[in-house]
C-alpha positions as CSV (number, residue, x, y, z in Angstrom):
1,M,-37.1,-8.8,-16.8
2,I,-38.3,-11.4,-14.4
3,G,-35.0,-12.9,-14.5
4,R,-33.5,-9.9,-12.7
5,W,-35.9,-10.2,-9.9
6,N,-34.8,-11.5,-6.3
7,I,-36.8,-14.6,-4.8
8,R,-39.2,-12.4,-2.9
9,S,-40.5,-10.7,-5.8
10,R,-40.8,-13.9,-7.5
11,V,-42.9,-15.7,-4.7
12,L,-45.1,-12.5,-4.5
13,L,-45.8,-12.8,-8.3
14,L,-46.1,-16.5,-8.0
15,A,-48.8,-16.0,-5.2
16,L,-50.6,-12.7,-6.3
17,A,-51.0,-13.3,-10.2
18,P,-53.3,-16.2,-10.2
19,A,-55.5,-14.6,-7.2
20,A,-55.6,-11.3,-8.9
21,V,-56.8,-12.8,-12.1
22,I,-59.6,-14.9,-10.6
23,L,-60.8,-12.0,-8.6
24,V,-60.8,-9.8,-11.6
25,V,-62.7,-12.3,-13.8
26,L,-65.3,-13.3,-11.3
27,T,-66.1,-9.8,-10.2
28,T,-66.6,-8.6,-13.7
29,F,-68.6,-11.6,-14.5
30,M,-70.9,-11.0,-11.5
31,T,-71.2,-7.5,-11.6
32,Y,-72.1,-8.0,-15.7
33,L,-75.1,-10.4,-14.8
34,R,-76.4,-7.9,-12.1
35,V,-76.3,-4.9,-14.5
36,A,-77.9,-7.1,-17.1
37,E,-80.5,-8.2,-14.6
38,T,-81.4,-4.6,-14.1
39,E,-81.5,-3.6,-17.4
40,S,-83.9,-6.5,-18.2
41,G,-86.3,-5.6,-14.9
42,L,-86.5,-1.9,-16.5
43,Q,-87.6,-3.4,-19.6
44,Q,-90.1,-5.8,-18.5
45,R,-91.5,-3.0,-15.9
46,G,-92.0,-0.6,-19.1
47,A,-93.6,-3.4,-21.1
48,A,-96.0,-4.6,-18.3
49,L,-97.3,-1.0,-17.4
50,A,-97.9,-0.4,-21.1
51,R,-100.2,-3.3,-21.1
52,H,-101.9,-2.4,-18.0
53,V,-102.5,1.2,-19.0
54,A,-103.9,-0.1,-22.2
55,K,-106.3,-2.3,-20.7
56,A,-107.3,0.4,-18.3
57,A,-107.8,2.9,-21.3
58,E,-110.1,0.5,-23.2
59,F,-113.5,2.1,-22.0
60,G,-112.3,5.7,-21.8
61,L,-111.0,5.5,-25.5
62,F,-114.5,4.0,-26.3
63,S,-116.5,6.5,-24.6
64,G,-114.3,9.4,-25.1
65,D,-113.8,10.2,-21.5
66,R,-110.9,12.3,-21.6
67,S,-111.0,13.4,-18.1
68,G,-110.7,9.5,-16.8
69,L,-108.0,8.9,-19.5
70,Q,-106.1,12.0,-17.9
71,N,-106.1,10.5,-14.5
72,L,-104.9,7.1,-15.8
73,A,-101.9,8.9,-17.6
74,D,-101.5,10.7,-14.2
75,G,-101.3,7.9,-12.2
76,A,-99.1,6.0,-14.6
77,C,-96.7,8.6,-14.8
78,K,-96.1,8.5,-11.0
79,E,-94.7,5.1,-11.5
80,P,-90.9,4.8,-11.0
81,D,-88.6,5.6,-14.1
82,V,-91.8,6.8,-16.1
83,S,-90.8,9.8,-17.8
84,A,-94.1,10.3,-20.2
85,V,-97.4,8.8,-20.9
86,L,-99.5,9.3,-23.9
87,I,-102.8,8.1,-24.7
88,L,-103.9,8.3,-28.4
89,D,-107.5,7.5,-30.1
90,A,-107.8,5.3,-33.3
91,R,-107.1,8.6,-35.5
92,A,-103.7,9.3,-33.6
93,Q,-105.4,12.4,-31.7
94,T,-104.1,12.7,-28.2
95,M,-106.8,11.9,-25.5
96,A,-104.4,12.3,-22.3
97,E,-100.7,13.2,-21.7
98,S,-98.9,13.3,-18.6
99,R,-95.0,13.6,-18.1
100,S,-92.5,13.6,-14.9
101,P,-90.6,16.7,-14.9
102,T,-87.7,15.1,-13.1
103,N,-87.1,12.1,-15.3
104,Q,-87.8,14.3,-18.5
105,S,-85.0,16.8,-17.9
106,V,-82.1,14.6,-17.3
107,D,-82.9,11.5,-19.6
108,T,-81.3,12.0,-22.9
109,A,-82.2,8.5,-24.0
110,P,-85.7,6.9,-22.9
111,L,-86.9,3.7,-23.6
112,L,-90.3,3.9,-25.4
113,Y,-93.0,1.1,-25.0
114,I,-96.1,1.2,-27.4
115,E,-99.3,-0.8,-26.6
116,S,-102.4,-1.0,-28.9
117,V,-105.7,-0.4,-27.1
118,R,-108.3,-3.0,-28.5
119,Q,-111.8,-4.2,-27.8
120,S,-111.9,-7.1,-25.5
121,L,-114.1,-7.2,-22.6
122,L,-117.4,-5.3,-23.3
123,R,-120.0,-6.0,-26.1
124,F,-121.1,-2.4,-26.9
125,S,-124.2,-3.8,-28.8
126,D,-125.7,-4.3,-25.3
127,L,-125.6,-0.6,-24.6
128,P,-128.4,1.6,-26.2
129,E,-127.7,3.9,-29.1
130,T,-124.3,2.5,-29.5
131,P,-123.4,0.9,-32.9
132,E,-122.2,-2.7,-32.8
133,L,-118.2,-2.9,-33.0
134,A,-116.3,-6.2,-33.7
135,T,-114.2,-7.8,-31.1
136,G,-110.4,-6.8,-31.6
137,T,-111.1,-3.7,-33.0
138,K,-108.3,-0.8,-32.6
139,L,-109.5,1.7,-30.2
140,G,-106.0,3.7,-29.9
141,E,-102.6,3.2,-28.4
142,V,-100.8,3.9,-25.1
143,R,-97.1,5.3,-25.4
144,I,-94.9,5.0,-22.2
145,E,-91.5,6.6,-22.0
146,M,-89.2,5.0,-19.3
147,S,-86.3,7.0,-18.2
148,T,-83.1,5.2,-18.1
149,V,-81.6,7.4,-15.3
150,G,-81.9,5.4,-12.5
151,T,-81.2,2.2,-14.2
152,E,-77.7,3.9,-15.0
153,Q,-77.2,4.9,-11.6
154,I,-77.9,1.6,-10.2
155,K,-75.4,0.2,-12.7
156,R,-72.7,2.7,-11.7
157,T,-73.4,1.9,-8.2
158,Q,-73.1,-1.9,-8.9
159,W,-69.8,-1.4,-10.8
160,L,-68.5,0.9,-8.1
161,I,-69.3,-1.8,-5.4
162,A,-67.5,-4.6,-7.7
163,V,-64.6,-2.2,-7.8
164,V,-64.4,-1.7,-4.0
165,I,-64.8,-5.3,-3.5
166,G,-62.0,-6.3,-5.9
167,L,-59.6,-3.9,-4.4
168,V,-60.4,-5.1,-0.9
169,C,-60.1,-8.7,-1.9
170,L,-56.8,-7.7,-4.1
171,A,-55.4,-6.0,-0.9
172,A,-56.2,-9.2,1.0
173,A,-54.8,-11.4,-1.4
174,T,-51.8,-9.0,-1.7
175,G,-51.3,-9.3,2.3
176,L,-51.6,-13.0,1.9
177,A,-49.1,-13.1,-0.7
178,L,-46.7,-11.2,1.2
179,L,-46.9,-13.2,4.2
180,T,-46.5,-16.3,1.9
181,G,-43.6,-14.5,0.1
182,R,-41.9,-13.7,3.4
183,S,-42.2,-17.0,4.9
184,V,-40.6,-18.5,1.7
185,A,-38.3,-15.8,0.5
186,V,-36.6,-14.6,4.1
187,P,-35.5,-18.2,4.8
188,I,-33.9,-18.4,1.5
189,Q,-32.3,-14.9,1.6
190,Q,-31.0,-15.9,4.8
191,M,-29.6,-19.0,3.3
192,A,-28.1,-17.2,0.2
193,V,-26.4,-14.7,2.8
194,A,-25.0,-17.6,5.0
195,I,-23.7,-19.4,2.0
196,G,-22.0,-16.2,0.8
197,K,-20.3,-15.7,4.1
198,I,-19.2,-19.4,4.4
199,G,-17.9,-18.7,0.7
200,D,-15.7,-15.9,2.0
201,G,-14.3,-17.9,4.7
202,H,-16.6,-17.2,7.7
203,L,-17.2,-20.8,8.4
204,Q,-18.9,-20.0,12.0
205,E,-21.8,-18.9,10.4
206,R,-24.9,-21.0,11.1
207,L,-28.9,-20.8,10.3
208,T,-31.8,-20.9,12.5
209,P,-34.0,-23.8,10.9
210,A,-37.4,-22.7,9.6
211,A,-40.6,-24.0,11.1
212,G,-40.6,-27.2,9.2
213,G,-40.6,-28.7,5.6
214,E,-37.9,-28.8,2.9
215,L,-36.7,-25.0,4.2
216,R,-35.8,-26.7,7.6
217,S,-34.3,-29.7,5.9
218,L,-32.2,-27.4,3.5
219,A,-31.1,-25.0,6.6
220,Q,-30.0,-28.0,8.6
221,G,-28.1,-29.2,5.4
222,I,-26.3,-25.9,5.2
223,N,-25.2,-25.8,8.8
224,Q,-24.0,-29.2,8.6
225,M,-21.8,-28.3,5.4
226,A,-20.4,-25.4,7.4
227,T,-19.6,-27.6,10.1
228,A,-18.0,-30.1,8.0
229,L,-16.0,-27.3,6.2
230,Q,-14.9,-25.7,9.6
231,I,-13.6,-29.2,10.8
232,S,-11.7,-29.7,7.3
233,Q,-10.5,-26.0,7.5
234,K,-8.9,-26.5,10.9
235,D,-7.4,-30.0,10.0
236,L,-6.0,-28.2,6.9
237,E,-4.5,-25.3,9.1
238,E,-3.1,-27.8,11.3
239,R,-1.6,-29.7,8.3
240,I,-0.2,-26.5,6.9
241,A,1.2,-25.1,10.0
242,Q,2.7,-28.5,10.5
243,A,4.2,-28.4,7.0
244,T,5.2,-24.8,7.5
245,R,7.0,-25.7,10.8
246,Q,8.8,-28.6,8.9
247,L,9.7,-26.4,6.2
248,Q,11.2,-23.3,8.7
249,A,13.0,-26.3,10.2
250,Q,14.6,-27.4,7.0
251,M,15.4,-23.8,5.9
252,E,17.0,-23.0,9.3
253,A,18.8,-26.4,8.9
254,A,19.8,-25.5,5.2
255,E,20.7,-21.9,6.4
256,G,22.8,-23.5,9.0
257,A,24.5,-25.4,6.8
258,N,25.0,-23.0,4.3
259,Q,26.5,-20.7,6.9
260,A,28.5,-23.8,8.4
261,K,30.0,-24.0,4.7
262,S,30.6,-20.2,4.5
263,R,32.7,-20.4,7.7
264,F,34.5,-23.4,6.6
265,L,35.4,-21.9,3.2
266,A,36.5,-18.9,5.1
267,A,38.6,-20.8,7.6
268,A,40.0,-23.1,5.1
269,S,40.9,-20.5,2.7
270,H,42.5,-18.6,5.5
271,D,44.6,-21.7,6.6
272,L,45.4,-22.9,3.4
273,R,46.4,-19.4,1.8
274,Q,48.9,-19.1,4.4
275,P,51.3,-21.8,3.2
276,L,50.2,-21.0,-0.3
277,H,51.2,-17.6,0.1
278,A,54.5,-18.5,1.0
279,I,55.0,-21.1,-1.7
280,E,54.0,-18.7,-4.4
281,L,56.7,-16.0,-3.1
282,F,59.3,-19.0,-2.7
283,A,58.7,-20.3,-6.2
284,A,59.1,-16.6,-7.8
285,A,62.4,-16.4,-5.7
286,L,63.6,-19.7,-6.8
287,R,62.8,-19.0,-10.6
288,R,65.2,-16.1,-10.6
289,K,67.9,-18.1,-9.2
290,A,67.3,-21.4,-11.1
291,R,70.1,-22.4,-13.7
292,G,69.7,-24.6,-16.4
293,Y,66.7,-25.8,-18.9
294,E,65.2,-28.5,-16.7
295,M,65.2,-26.4,-13.5
296,R,63.5,-23.4,-15.0
297,E,60.9,-25.8,-16.5
298,L,60.4,-27.4,-13.0
299,C,59.9,-23.6,-11.7
300,E,57.4,-22.9,-14.6
301,K,55.2,-26.1,-13.7
302,L,55.5,-25.2,-10.1
303,E,54.5,-21.7,-11.0
304,E,51.6,-23.0,-13.0
305,S,50.4,-25.3,-10.5
306,I,50.4,-22.5,-7.8
307,A,48.6,-20.0,-10.1
308,S,45.8,-22.8,-10.8
309,M,45.5,-23.2,-6.9
310,D,45.4,-19.4,-6.6
311,S,42.6,-19.4,-9.4
312,L,40.6,-22.0,-7.6
313,F,40.8,-20.2,-4.1
314,N,39.9,-16.7,-5.8
315,S,37.2,-18.5,-7.5
316,L,35.8,-20.0,-4.4
317,L,36.2,-16.6,-2.9
318,D,34.3,-14.9,-5.2
319,V,31.4,-17.4,-4.7
320,Y,31.4,-16.7,-1.1
321,R,31.6,-13.3,-1.5
322,L,28.4,-12.9,-3.8
323,D,26.7,-15.5,-1.6
324,S,27.4,-13.4,1.6
325,G,26.1,-10.2,0.1
326,V,29.6,-8.8,0.9
327,L,30.1,-7.2,-2.5
328,Q,28.0,-4.2,-3.3
329,P,28.5,-2.4,-6.8
330,T,29.8,1.1,-7.1
331,L,28.2,2.7,-10.1
332,R,29.9,5.2,-11.9
333,S,30.4,6.6,-15.7
334,F,33.8,5.7,-17.3
335,P,34.9,4.8,-21.0
336,I,34.7,1.2,-22.0
337,Q,38.0,1.6,-23.9
338,D,40.0,1.9,-20.6
339,L,38.4,-1.5,-19.8
340,F,39.3,-2.9,-23.1
341,R,42.7,-1.8,-22.8
342,S,43.3,-3.4,-19.6
343,L,42.0,-6.8,-20.8
344,E,43.9,-6.9,-23.9
345,A,47.0,-6.2,-22.2
346,E,46.0,-9.0,-19.4
347,F,45.0,-11.5,-22.1
348,R,47.2,-10.7,-25.0
349,G,50.2,-13.0,-23.8
350,E,47.8,-16.1,-23.1
351,A,45.9,-15.5,-26.6
352,A,49.5,-15.6,-28.4
353,A,50.4,-18.6,-26.4
354,R,47.5,-20.5,-27.5
355,G,47.9,-19.4,-31.1
356,L,44.6,-17.4,-31.0
357,R,44.1,-13.9,-32.4
358,L,42.6,-11.5,-29.6
359,R,40.7,-8.5,-30.8
360,L,39.1,-5.8,-28.6
361,I,37.4,-3.5,-31.0
362,P,38.1,0.3,-29.9
363,S,35.3,2.2,-28.6
364,S,34.6,5.5,-27.4
365,K,31.3,4.6,-25.9
366,F,30.8,5.5,-22.0
367,V,29.0,3.1,-19.8
368,R,27.6,3.1,-16.4
369,S,28.5,0.4,-14.4
370,D,31.1,-0.9,-11.6
371,P,34.1,-1.4,-13.3
372,M,35.6,-3.9,-11.2
373,L,32.8,-6.3,-11.4
374,L,32.3,-5.4,-15.2
375,R,35.8,-6.3,-15.8
376,R,35.5,-9.5,-13.7
377,I,32.6,-10.6,-16.0
378,L,34.6,-9.8,-19.1
379,A,37.9,-11.5,-17.9
380,N,35.9,-14.7,-17.0
381,L,34.2,-14.5,-20.6
382,I,37.3,-14.0,-22.3
383,G,39.3,-16.5,-20.4
384,N,36.6,-19.1,-21.2
385,A,36.8,-18.3,-24.8
386,L,40.3,-18.7,-25.1
387,R,40.6,-22.0,-22.9
388,Y,37.8,-23.6,-25.1
389,T,38.9,-22.1,-28.7
390,Q,41.3,-24.4,-30.7
391,T,41.8,-22.0,-33.7
392,G,40.6,-19.0,-34.9
393,S,40.1,-16.0,-32.6
394,V,38.2,-14.2,-29.9
395,A,36.8,-10.6,-30.3
396,V,35.1,-8.1,-27.7
397,T,32.8,-5.4,-29.1
398,C,30.7,-2.7,-27.6
399,R,27.3,-1.8,-29.6
400,R,24.5,0.3,-29.3
401,D,21.2,-1.6,-27.7
402,T,17.6,-0.2,-27.0
403,A,18.6,-0.5,-23.4
404,G,21.9,0.8,-23.5
405,Y,25.2,-0.8,-24.8
406,R,25.5,-4.5,-25.6
407,I,29.1,-5.7,-25.0
408,E,29.8,-9.0,-26.7
409,V,32.6,-11.7,-26.3
410,R,32.6,-13.7,-29.8
411,D,34.7,-16.7,-30.2
412,S,35.3,-19.3,-33.0
413,G,35.0,-22.4,-30.7
414,P,33.1,-25.6,-31.0
415,G,29.9,-23.9,-29.8
416,I,27.4,-25.2,-27.2
417,E,24.4,-27.7,-27.4
418,P,21.0,-26.0,-27.0
419,D,20.3,-28.2,-24.1
420,E,23.7,-27.1,-22.4
421,Q,23.2,-23.4,-22.7
422,K,21.3,-23.0,-19.7
423,R,23.4,-25.4,-17.4
424,I,26.5,-23.9,-18.1
425,F,25.9,-21.2,-15.7
426,Q,25.6,-23.7,-12.8
427,E,28.4,-24.4,-10.3
428,F,30.8,-26.8,-11.1
429,Y,29.1,-27.7,-14.4
430,R,31.4,-28.4,-17.3
431,I,30.8,-29.7,-20.8
432,E,32.6,-33.0,-20.8
433,S,33.1,-33.2,-24.5
434,T,34.8,-29.8,-24.9
435,A,36.0,-29.2,-21.3
436,A,39.5,-27.9,-20.8
437,N,41.7,-29.7,-18.5
438,D,42.1,-26.4,-16.4
439,G,38.3,-25.4,-16.3
440,R,36.5,-25.9,-12.8
441,G,33.0,-25.0,-13.7
442,L,33.1,-21.9,-11.4
443,G,33.6,-19.1,-14.0
444,L,30.4,-18.7,-15.6
445,A,28.6,-19.3,-12.2
446,I,30.6,-16.3,-10.7
447,V,29.9,-14.4,-14.0
448,A,26.1,-14.9,-13.6
449,R,26.2,-13.8,-9.8
450,I,27.8,-10.9,-10.7
451,A,25.5,-10.0,-13.7
452,A,22.6,-10.3,-11.2
453,L,24.5,-7.9,-8.8
454,L,24.6,-5.3,-11.5
455,Q,20.7,-6.0,-12.4
456,T,21.6,-7.4,-15.7
457,E,21.9,-10.9,-17.3
458,I,24.2,-12.9,-19.4
459,R,22.8,-13.9,-22.7
460,I,24.2,-16.5,-25.1
461,R,23.8,-17.3,-28.7
462,S,25.7,-20.4,-29.9
463,Q,25.7,-22.8,-32.8
464,V,27.7,-26.2,-32.8
465,G,30.8,-26.0,-34.8
466,R,30.4,-22.2,-35.6
467,G,31.2,-20.6,-32.1
468,S,29.5,-18.9,-29.4
469,V,28.4,-15.2,-28.4
470,F,28.1,-14.1,-24.8
471,S,26.7,-10.7,-24.2
472,I,25.6,-8.4,-21.6
473,I,23.8,-5.1,-21.6
474,V,25.2,-2.1,-19.5
475,P,23.5,1.4,-19.1
476,R,24.7,4.3,-21.1
477,G,26.6,6.7,-19.4
478,P,27.2,10.3,-19.8
479,D,30.3,11.5,-21.5
480,V,32.9,12.8,-19.0
481,L,36.2,14.5,-19.2
482,V,39.0,11.8,-18.5
483,A,41.3,13.5,-15.9
484,D,44.9,13.1,-16.9
485,L,46.3,9.9,-15.2
486,P,49.3,9.8,-13.2
487,A,52.4,8.6,-14.6
488,K,52.9,5.2,-14.8
489,A,55.4,3.8,-12.1
490,P,58.6,2.8,-13.3
491,R,59.0,-0.9,-14.2
492,S,62.4,-1.3,-12.5
493,L,62.9,0.1,-9.1
494,P,65.8,2.3,-8.1
495,C,68.7,0.8,-6.4
496,V,68.3,2.9,-3.3
497,S,64.4,3.0,-2.8
498,P,62.9,5.8,-0.9
499,L,60.4,3.5,0.4
500,A,61.0,0.9,3.1
501,V,58.9,-2.2,3.7
502,L,58.0,-3.8,6.8
503,V,56.3,-7.3,6.8
504,I,54.5,-8.3,10.1
505,D,53.5,-11.9,10.1
506,D,53.5,-14.7,12.7
507,D,54.3,-17.2,10.2
508,P,58.1,-17.3,9.8
509,L,57.6,-19.0,6.2
510,V,55.7,-16.0,4.9
511,L,58.5,-13.7,6.2
512,Q,61.1,-15.8,4.7
513,S,59.5,-16.1,1.3
514,T,58.7,-12.1,1.3
515,V,62.1,-11.3,2.0
516,A,63.3,-13.7,-0.7
517,V,61.3,-12.1,-3.4
518,M,61.6,-8.5,-2.4
519,G,65.2,-8.6,-1.7
520,D,66.1,-8.7,-5.3
521,W,64.5,-5.6,-6.0
522,S,66.7,-3.5,-3.9
523,V,64.0,-2.7,-1.5
524,N,65.1,-2.4,2.3
525,V,62.7,-5.1,3.7
526,A,62.3,-5.5,7.5
527,T,60.3,-8.4,9.2
528,A,58.4,-8.5,12.6
529,N,56.4,-11.3,14.3
530,N,54.3,-8.9,16.6
531,L,53.6,-5.0,17.3
532,E,56.7,-5.0,19.8
533,Q,59.2,-6.0,17.3
534,A,57.6,-3.9,14.8
535,R,58.0,-0.8,16.8
536,H,61.7,-1.8,17.6
537,V,62.4,-2.5,13.8
538,M,60.9,0.8,12.6
539,L,63.2,2.7,14.9
540,N,66.3,1.6,12.8
541,L,64.5,2.2,9.3
542,R,66.5,4.9,7.3
543,Q,63.9,5.8,4.8
544,G,61.4,8.7,5.1
545,A,58.4,6.5,4.0
546,V,57.5,2.9,5.0
547,L,55.0,0.3,3.6
548,V,53.6,-2.0,6.2
549,L,52.4,-5.2,5.1
550,C,50.5,-6.7,7.9
551,D,48.7,-9.9,8.6
552,L,45.3,-9.3,10.0
553,W,45.4,-11.9,12.9
554,L,48.6,-11.8,14.6
555,S,47.1,-13.0,17.9
556,E,43.8,-13.7,19.5
557,H,43.7,-10.1,21.3
558,V,45.6,-8.1,18.5
559,N,44.7,-7.6,14.8
560,G,46.4,-6.2,12.1
561,I,44.4,-2.8,12.2
562,E,45.1,-2.0,15.6
563,T,48.8,-2.7,14.6
564,L,49.0,-0.4,11.9
565,R,47.1,2.2,13.7
566,S,49.5,2.2,16.8
567,L,52.6,2.2,14.4
568,K,51.1,5.2,12.4
569,T,51.2,7.2,15.5
570,Q,54.9,6.7,16.1
571,W,56.3,7.1,12.3
572,P,57.2,10.6,11.4
573,G,57.3,10.1,7.6
574,D,55.1,8.9,5.1
575,F,53.0,5.9,6.4
576,Y,51.4,3.3,3.9
577,G,49.5,0.3,5.6
578,V,48.0,-2.8,3.7
579,I,46.1,-5.8,5.5
580,V,47.4,-9.1,4.0
581,T,45.1,-12.0,5.0
582,G,43.6,-15.1,3.8
583,D,40.2,-14.5,6.0
584,A,37.0,-13.9,3.6
585,R,34.5,-13.6,5.9
586,T,32.1,-11.0,5.4
587,E,32.5,-9.3,8.8
588,T,36.2,-9.5,8.2
589,L,36.0,-7.6,4.9
590,Q,33.6,-5.3,6.3
591,M,35.8,-4.6,9.4
592,I,39.1,-3.8,6.9
593,E,37.0,-1.7,4.7
594,K,35.7,0.3,7.5
595,A,39.0,1.0,8.9
596,G,40.1,2.2,5.5
597,Y,43.1,0.0,4.7
598,P,43.7,-1.8,1.2
599,I,43.5,-5.7,1.3
600,L,45.9,-8.1,-0.3
601,N,44.4,-11.5,-0.3
602,K,46.6,-14.5,0.3
603,P,48.1,-15.9,-1.5
604,V,49.7,-12.9,-3.1
605,S,51.7,-13.3,-6.2
606,A,55.0,-11.9,-6.8
607,A,53.9,-9.6,-9.4
608,R,50.8,-8.5,-7.5
609,L,53.3,-8.0,-4.6
610,R,55.7,-5.9,-7.1
611,A,52.8,-4.1,-8.3
612,T,51.5,-3.0,-4.8
613,Y,55.1,-1.8,-4.0
614,T,55.4,0.0,-7.0
615,H,52.0,1.9,-6.5
616,F,53.2,3.0,-3.2
617,L,56.6,4.0,-4.4
618,A,55.1,6.1,-7.1
619,K,53.2,8.0,-4.5
620,T,56.2,8.5,-2.4
621,T,58.3,9.8,-5.5
622,G,55.4,12.2,-6.4
623,D,55.3,13.4,-2.6
624,L,59.0,14.1,-2.6
625,Q,59.2,15.7,-6.1
626,R,56.1,18.3,-4.8
627,G,58.0,18.7,-1.8
628,D,61.4,19.5,-3.7
629,S,59.5,22.0,-5.9
630,A,57.9,23.8,-3.1
């Protein structure tokens, strides 16, 4: 209980308790002595009065003088505290009796004093006709009743005075204790409040030192401590501010370096993609015209090298897009089987070339994700699995999971050491003991970035010598009706195509390589270096539909978007525009996307170029058929 008291209560208790105990003890003791003295005085007065009356009644009893004895009794009864006086002879007969009506009526327990009357002073033989009596003969007795009413009243008065004095002294002691407690407790409470404020960070808090003694020294010590802490805080704040400025400068430098890297990557990608785009198209045209085994083999090697360079450019471009935030997922519900079918068609040939079995287990499940980004993840995982697996198979499955669906890519490859499993998602990191010659260490880094963009993660289970399992969790999608897909474009182009192609580029090699490739497809291909030439060329085109493949940057003041808009206004038939560029900067891609034109990133392979043309040819053919039926 006392442990919960504050300092003021404890000081008050410490100052008041001893004074109260001493005061109570002394008052009680002194009052008790005074009361005992009063009682003793009453008893002594009663005994003395009884002796006095006995002496005075000796002659009256001897002579039988009732009148004198009565006067003696009445006189004794008038004494204080006397309630009754009774004088008896030797035969116990009442000779005189006197009672006080006041004391008799209120006293319930009087004190009785009896004194014998004996012969002592006179020798009655000297008197005539009186028999001789022996000295000490009992003549009678005197009985005196003393009332205790007065004494009790005095005792009560004494106790009341003692209580009043005790209360006054206790009040004085309490006041003194309060003053003492205040002089001690208030400074301590102020110190406690100040220490609490200092602890909360208000280091400017200061105490006014007490009058003197240890409390003054303690207050001064607290002030000195607060001053030292304030100085230390200012010094620490200055150091933190300096470190923050240094860190900010380093962050700005790192951000500047990252932006410079991105600008360099975008510029280098654009400048290098231009000749690579032309080389790839020339290589495709050369392979169709090559004769002889050695020539064809050289063309295949050339195309493999170009494909490798193209893959590296695409990987670098993906890293740039993911780091710059230009890629944003577009979520929708779609059947996972469509994605499996597309991936199987893409990797079936590579798996067969490596002597591996590729299995994509059919599934009727619907998932909710970005199909293009999810496909890129699975394509990279399947490509890695085929690259690092020497014998056996690669399987892709879609299974139920508590969080949705778990898509797994399993392989029978060499497996991955536990300490390597976290590092494989770093950029340009490859496991040296099992690294394939064509790996660059970017595939899994891109996969991890895309997974983070889709708000999920790539998980791995692997055991050395028994293969690996890469998995990704995707949300469930509602089952939706799959619309009838349009008829696939014909694999071979008609001899006279209704869709003409206009290639606009300021690089002559790009124009020549495009004509060399598309010229073999029975396509009417025209070229132009700028907008004016394009307008002139379009006047001579005989087809009712035109596909314009336009480079983004034709000059410093004219870009491909403006060129396509201008040409579309003068073309009377179907007009399809596609931007071809090697510029991978975020603002450039956003500008093209805002304009609403499809993008072909350089270098463009012959297969992709043919797929693009076939797509728009299918649209043109469908429009023509609908027009004929109408």
